[in-house]
Each structure stands twice: as C-alpha cells, then as structure tokens.
N, CA and C atoms as a LAMMPS dump frame, in Angstrom:
ITEM: TIMESTEP
0
ITEM: NUMBER OF ATOMS
303
ITEM: BOX BOUNDS ff ff ff
-5.0000000000000000e+02 5.0000000000000000e+02
-5.0000000000000000e+02 5.0000000000000000e+02
-5.0000000000000000e+02 5.0000000000000000e+02
ITEM: ATOMS id mol type element x y z
1 1 1 N -101.976 210.02 -197.844
2 1 2 C -102.412 211.09 -196.963
3 1 3 C -102.427 210.573 -195.523
4 2 1 N -101.849 211.359 -194.641
5 2 2 C -101.802 210.997 -193.226
6 2 3 C -103.175 211.2 -192.589
7 3 1 N -103.35 210.594 -191.414
8 3 2 C -104.62 210.767 -190.715
9 3 3 C -104.789 212.231 -190.323
10 4 1 N -105.997 212.708 -190.468
11 4 2 C -106.286 214.104 -190.167
12 4 3 C -105.998 214.418 -188.697
13 5 1 N -106.244 213.45 -187.819
14 5 2 C -106.011 213.678 -186.395
15 5 3 C -104.535 213.894 -186.099
16 6 1 N -103.658 213.17 -186.795
17 6 2 C -102.216 213.336 -186.585
18 6 3 C -101.746 214.71 -187.032
19 7 1 N -102.28 215.163 -188.151
20 7 2 C -101.912 216.483 -188.667
21 7 3 C -102.385 217.57 -187.707
22 8 1 N -103.636 217.453 -187.237
23 8 2 C -104.19 218.451 -186.328
24 8 3 C -103.473 218.439 -184.978
25 9 1 N -103.093 217.268 -184.493
26 9 2 C -102.358 217.159 -183.238
27 9 3 C -101.027 217.887 -183.338
28 10 1 N -100.357 217.734 -184.478
29 10 2 C -99.074 218.409 -184.681
30 10 3 C -99.26 219.926 -184.749
31 11 1 N -100.367 220.371 -185.345
32 11 2 C -100.65 221.815 -185.417
33 11 3 C -100.905 222.387 -184.02
34 12 1 N -101.631 221.63 -183.193
35 12 2 C -101.868 222.079 -181.815
36 12 3 C -100.559 222.171 -181.046
37 13 1 N -99.686 221.188 -181.251
38 13 2 C -98.381 221.22 -180.586
39 13 3 C -97.57 222.428 -181.026
40 14 1 N -97.593 222.727 -182.322
41 14 2 C -96.844 223.884 -182.837
42 14 3 C -97.353 225.174 -182.208
43 15 1 N -98.656 225.262 -182.02
44 15 2 C -99.241 226.447 -181.397
45 15 3 C -98.781 226.574 -179.947
46 16 1 N -98.76 225.448 -179.209
47 16 2 C -98.302 225.46 -177.821
48 16 3 C -96.824 225.815 -177.718
49 17 1 N -96.018 225.278 -178.621
50 17 2 C -94.579 225.566 -178.613
51 17 3 C -94.357 227.062 -178.775
52 18 1 N -95.088 227.664 -179.7
53 18 2 C -94.945 229.103 -179.948
54 18 3 C -95.413 229.915 -178.736
55 19 1 N -96.497 229.46 -178.108
56 19 2 C -97.074 230.175 -176.98
57 19 3 C -96.151 230.17 -175.76
58 20 1 N -95.524 229.04 -175.479
59 20 2 C -94.717 228.89 -174.267
60 20 3 C -93.212 229.043 -174.503
61 21 1 N -92.789 229.376 -175.689
62 21 2 C -91.356 229.398 -176.015
63 21 3 C -90.561 230.34 -175.102
64 22 1 N -91.018 231.547 -174.925
65 22 2 C -90.302 232.517 -174.099
66 22 3 C -90.216 232.088 -172.647
67 23 1 N -91.326 231.621 -172.118
68 23 2 C -91.369 231.181 -170.719
69 23 3 C -90.444 229.995 -170.486
70 24 1 N -90.486 229.022 -171.407
71 24 2 C -89.613 227.843 -171.274
72 24 3 C -88.145 228.255 -171.326
73 25 1 N -87.816 229.162 -172.217
74 25 2 C -86.422 229.603 -172.373
75 25 3 C -85.915 230.274 -171.095
76 26 1 N -86.742 231.162 -170.519
77 26 2 C -86.343 231.844 -169.28
78 26 3 C -86.154 230.855 -168.132
79 27 1 N -87.102 229.93 -167.973
80 27 2 C -87.012 228.97 -166.875
81 27 3 C -85.827 228.029 -167.054
82 28 1 N -85.538 227.618 -168.269
83 28 2 C -84.392 226.745 -168.509
84 28 3 C -83.088 227.474 -168.233
85 29 1 N -83.037 228.772 -168.557
86 29 2 C -81.834 229.547 -168.284
87 29 3 C -81.591 229.641 -166.774
88 30 1 N -82.661 229.86 -166.018
89 30 2 C -82.531 229.927 -164.556
90 30 3 C -82.12 228.564 -163.994
91 31 1 N -82.769 227.502 -164.482
92 31 2 C -82.509 226.16 -163.964
93 31 3 C -81.085 225.685 -164.263
94 32 1 N -80.51 226.141 -165.353
95 32 2 C -79.171 225.704 -165.733
96 32 3 C -78.063 226.644 -165.278
97 33 1 N -78.432 227.769 -164.663
98 33 2 C -77.456 228.752 -164.198
99 33 3 C -76.87 228.277 -162.861
100 34 1 N -75.616 227.863 -162.871
101 34 2 C -74.998 227.306 -161.671
102 34 3 C -74.571 228.356 -160.658
103 35 1 N -74.636 229.637 -161.022
104 35 2 C -74.277 230.683 -160.073
105 35 3 C -75.428 230.98 -159.106
106 36 1 N -76.639 230.515 -159.427
107 36 2 C -77.783 230.704 -158.533
108 36 3 C -77.808 229.595 -157.485
109 37 1 N -78.615 229.825 -156.434
110 37 2 C -78.712 228.814 -155.365
111 37 3 C -79.512 227.607 -155.84
112 38 1 N -79.352 226.498 -155.124
113 38 2 C -80.056 225.266 -155.475
114 38 3 C -81.571 225.439 -155.379
115 39 1 N -82.014 226.213 -154.37
116 39 2 C -83.463 226.411 -154.18
117 39 3 C -84.087 227.144 -155.361
118 40 1 N -83.409 228.196 -155.839
119 40 2 C -83.929 228.951 -156.985
120 40 3 C -83.976 228.083 -158.235
121 41 1 N -82.934 227.303 -158.42
122 41 2 C -82.883 226.427 -159.588
123 41 3 C -83.96 225.351 -159.514
124 42 1 N -84.168 224.8 -158.323
125 42 2 C -85.179 223.762 -158.142
126 42 3 C -86.58 224.326 -158.367
127 43 1 N -86.804 225.554 -157.896
128 43 2 C -88.106 226.208 -158.099
129 43 3 C -88.367 226.425 -159.592
130 44 1 N -87.322 226.779 -160.32
131 44 2 C -87.467 226.961 -161.771
132 44 3 C -87.795 225.634 -162.443
133 45 1 N -87.171 224.546 -161.979
134 45 2 C -87.465 223.216 -162.536
135 45 3 C -88.921 222.819 -162.252
136 46 1 N -89.423 223.149 -161.068
137 46 2 C -90.809 222.831 -160.74
138 46 3 C -91.78 223.615 -161.626
139 47 1 N -91.48 224.893 -161.849
140 47 2 C -92.33 225.69 -162.737
141 47 3 C -92.259 225.182 -164.169
142 48 1 N -91.087 224.725 -164.552
143 48 2 C -90.919 224.161 -165.898
144 48 3 C -91.737 222.884 -166.056
145 49 1 N -91.845 222.121 -164.99
146 49 2 C -92.624 220.881 -165.033
147 49 3 C -94.121 221.143 -165.121
148 50 1 N -94.566 222.335 -164.713
149 50 2 C -95.988 222.679 -164.781
150 50 3 C -96.429 223.043 -166.197
151 51 1 N -95.475 223.423 -167.031
152 51 2 C -95.794 223.766 -168.424
153 51 3 C -96.182 222.48 -169.148
154 52 1 N -97.168 222.532 -170.053
155 52 2 C -97.583 221.318 -170.767
156 52 3 C -96.427 220.665 -171.514
157 53 1 N -96.436 219.346 -171.544
158 53 2 C -95.366 218.618 -172.222
159 53 3 C -95.324 218.916 -173.712
160 54 1 N -96.48 219.119 -174.29
161 54 2 C -96.531 219.388 -175.727
162 54 3 C -96.001 220.77 -176.089
163 55 1 N -95.62 221.566 -175.101
164 55 2 C -95.033 222.872 -175.365
165 55 3 C -93.542 222.759 -175.663
166 56 1 N -93.004 221.546 -175.579
167 56 2 C -91.594 221.331 -175.876
168 56 3 C -91.395 221.193 -177.387
169 57 1 N -90.377 221.846 -177.906
170 57 2 C -90.142 221.835 -179.353
171 57 3 C -89.749 220.458 -179.877
172 58 1 N -89.238 219.596 -179.003
173 58 2 C -88.841 218.268 -179.456
174 58 3 C -90.041 217.387 -179.76
175 59 1 N -91.22 217.785 -179.324
176 59 2 C -92.419 216.999 -179.6
177 59 3 C -92.999 217.281 -180.977
178 60 1 N -92.52 218.312 -181.642
179 60 2 C -93.005 218.616 -182.99
180 60 3 C -92.454 217.613 -183.99
181 61 1 N -93.243 217.323 -185.001
182 61 2 C -92.839 216.393 -186.045
183 61 3 C -92.852 217.149 -187.362
184 62 1 N -91.768 217.032 -188.127
185 62 2 C -91.759 217.632 -189.46
186 62 3 C -92.71 216.846 -190.342
187 63 1 N -93.702 217.515 -190.867
188 63 2 C -94.681 216.857 -191.728
189 63 3 C -94.774 217.593 -193.052
190 64 1 N -95.131 216.843 -194.085
191 64 2 C -95.312 217.405 -195.415
192 64 3 C -96.508 218.351 -195.396
193 65 1 N -96.351 219.546 -195.966
194 65 2 C -97.435 220.518 -196.028
195 65 3 C -98.534 220.07 -196.986
196 66 1 N -98.18 219.24 -197.961
197 66 2 C -99.136 218.809 -198.972
198 66 3 C -99.915 217.584 -198.502
199 67 1 N -99.201 216.549 -198.097
200 67 2 C -99.853 215.274 -197.792
201 67 3 C -99.9 214.944 -196.307
202 68 1 N -99.119 215.601 -195.484
203 68 2 C -99.078 215.293 -194.062
204 68 3 C -98.155 214.139 -193.723
205 69 1 N -97.422 213.637 -194.709
206 69 2 C -96.52 212.504 -194.504
207 69 3 C -95.413 212.88 -193.514
208 70 1 N -95.141 212.015 -192.507
209 70 2 C -94.165 212.371 -191.49
210 70 3 C -92.717 212.029 -191.828
211 71 1 N -92.492 211.215 -192.832
212 71 2 C -91.128 210.776 -193.126
213 71 3 C -90.666 211.321 -194.468
214 72 1 N -89.346 211.385 -194.624
215 72 2 C -88.71 211.838 -195.872
216 72 3 C -89.208 213.222 -196.273
217 73 1 N -89.171 214.161 -195.309
218 73 2 C -89.63 215.526 -195.557
219 73 3 C -88.411 216.424 -195.725
220 74 1 N -88.359 217.127 -196.854
221 74 2 C -87.287 218.093 -197.093
222 74 3 C -87.601 219.356 -196.299
223 75 1 N -86.675 219.779 -195.433
224 75 2 C -86.919 220.929 -194.574
225 75 3 C -87.079 222.214 -195.375
226 76 1 N -86.283 222.354 -196.405
227 76 2 C -86.297 223.593 -197.166
228 76 3 C -87.646 223.843 -197.837
229 77 1 N -88.244 222.779 -198.369
230 77 2 C -89.511 222.915 -199.081
231 77 3 C -90.711 222.527 -198.232
232 78 1 N -90.487 221.911 -197.068
233 78 2 C -91.54 221.412 -196.197
234 78 3 C -92.481 220.466 -196.936
235 79 1 N -91.895 219.65 -197.815
236 79 2 C -92.671 218.666 -198.561
237 79 3 C -91.944 217.334 -198.542
238 80 1 N -92.721 216.269 -198.644
239 80 2 C -92.116 214.946 -198.689
240 80 3 C -91.542 214.695 -200.073
241 81 1 N -90.714 213.67 -200.169
242 81 2 C -90.076 213.355 -201.444
243 81 3 C -91.115 212.999 -202.497
244 82 1 N -92.204 212.379 -202.078
245 82 2 C -93.248 211.979 -203.024
246 82 3 C -93.963 213.211 -203.577
247 83 1 N -94.311 214.148 -202.68
248 83 2 C -94.99 215.368 -203.119
249 83 3 C -94.084 216.203 -204.016
250 84 1 N -92.78 216.26 -203.68
251 84 2 C -91.834 217.019 -204.505
252 84 3 C -91.77 216.42 -205.903
253 85 1 N -91.745 215.103 -205.968
254 85 2 C -91.651 214.442 -207.276
255 85 3 C -92.908 214.682 -208.111
256 86 1 N -94.079 214.557 -207.479
257 86 2 C -95.329 214.762 -208.207
258 86 3 C -95.46 216.188 -208.708
259 87 1 N -95.229 217.155 -207.807
260 87 2 C -95.364 218.554 -208.206
261 87 3 C -94.251 218.977 -209.163
262 88 1 N -93.056 218.392 -208.976
263 88 2 C -91.943 218.711 -209.869
264 88 3 C -92.178 218.218 -211.277
265 89 1 N -92.773 217.047 -211.42
266 89 2 C -93.017 216.523 -212.766
267 89 3 C -94.142 217.287 -213.464
268 90 1 N -94.996 217.933 -212.68
269 90 2 C -96.039 218.786 -213.263
270 90 3 C -95.512 220.186 -213.573
271 91 1 N -94.285 220.481 -213.088
272 91 2 C -93.693 221.795 -213.325
273 91 3 C -94.156 222.858 -212.363
274 92 1 N -94.625 222.463 -211.177
275 92 2 C -95.161 223.421 -210.213
276 92 3 C -94.154 223.868 -209.161
277 93 1 N -92.961 223.246 -209.129
278 93 2 C -91.925 223.634 -208.173
279 93 3 C -90.889 224.47 -208.914
280 94 1 N -90.782 225.766 -208.601
281 94 2 C -89.838 226.616 -209.314
282 94 3 C -88.397 226.185 -209.056
283 95 1 N -87.622 226.127 -210.11
284 95 2 C -86.212 225.778 -210.017
285 95 3 C -85.943 224.292 -210.043
286 96 1 N -86.957 223.477 -210.031
287 96 2 C -86.784 222.023 -210.051
288 96 3 C -86.904 221.543 -211.485
289 97 1 N -85.844 220.896 -211.958
290 97 2 C -85.824 220.402 -213.336
291 97 3 C -85.688 218.9 -213.301
292 98 1 N -86.517 218.226 -214.046
293 98 2 C -86.444 216.768 -214.116
294 98 3 C -85.158 216.383 -214.848
295 99 1 N -84.393 215.501 -214.216
296 99 2 C -83.142 215.132 -214.839
297 99 3 C -83.343 213.954 -215.79
298 100 1 N -82.512 213.915 -216.812
299 100 2 C -82.541 212.773 -217.743
300 100 3 C -81.137 212.612 -218.292
301 101 1 N -80.687 211.377 -218.42
302 101 2 C -79.369 211.109 -218.98
303 101 3 C -79.352 209.802 -219.714
C-alpha cells in the first residue's frame, strides 16, 4: 500500500487538472498561434505561468485504484499487476481467466 499522502496529493492534482483544463487549453492555443503578435502571445504565456503548476496534466501519476501503487498499472483496469493477479485469482475480475498449461 502506498503512502496515504501520495495518493491524496495525486487526487488533489487531478482535481486541479480538471478545474484548469479549459483555461490552459485556450491560453496554450493563443501562445502557440504564430499569426498573432508577439505581445499577445507573450501575455498568454504570462497568464499561463500564473496557473498552478499542479494544474498540468503531466504532473498526474497513474496509480492503482486498489493499492495506490504507482508502477506497473494497467490503464484499462486502473489496477497494478499485483492487484489484478490477486483479484483475478479470487475470480473478482470479469473476463480474466487464470491460465494453466
């Protein structure tokens, strides 16, 4: 199990990303639009810098929904390989069949 603080920090970041997503997208579009003047683009970059850093989607970490583990997380199931194996062997993951040969 991951530290509770790490899990909560990631949840706060996800909330910020969702809150500022539209604003960041608009400002980035203005800042990257080369048909606008340099002053307008620079002003957009300054406003973008005022937005909290944790509002950037690249700061989010994929974590296991069950254990909070940050590594080896399957995106489709949002679970780590360890959690998938444990729940799969108990028969709690639909469509997952334990292989044997």
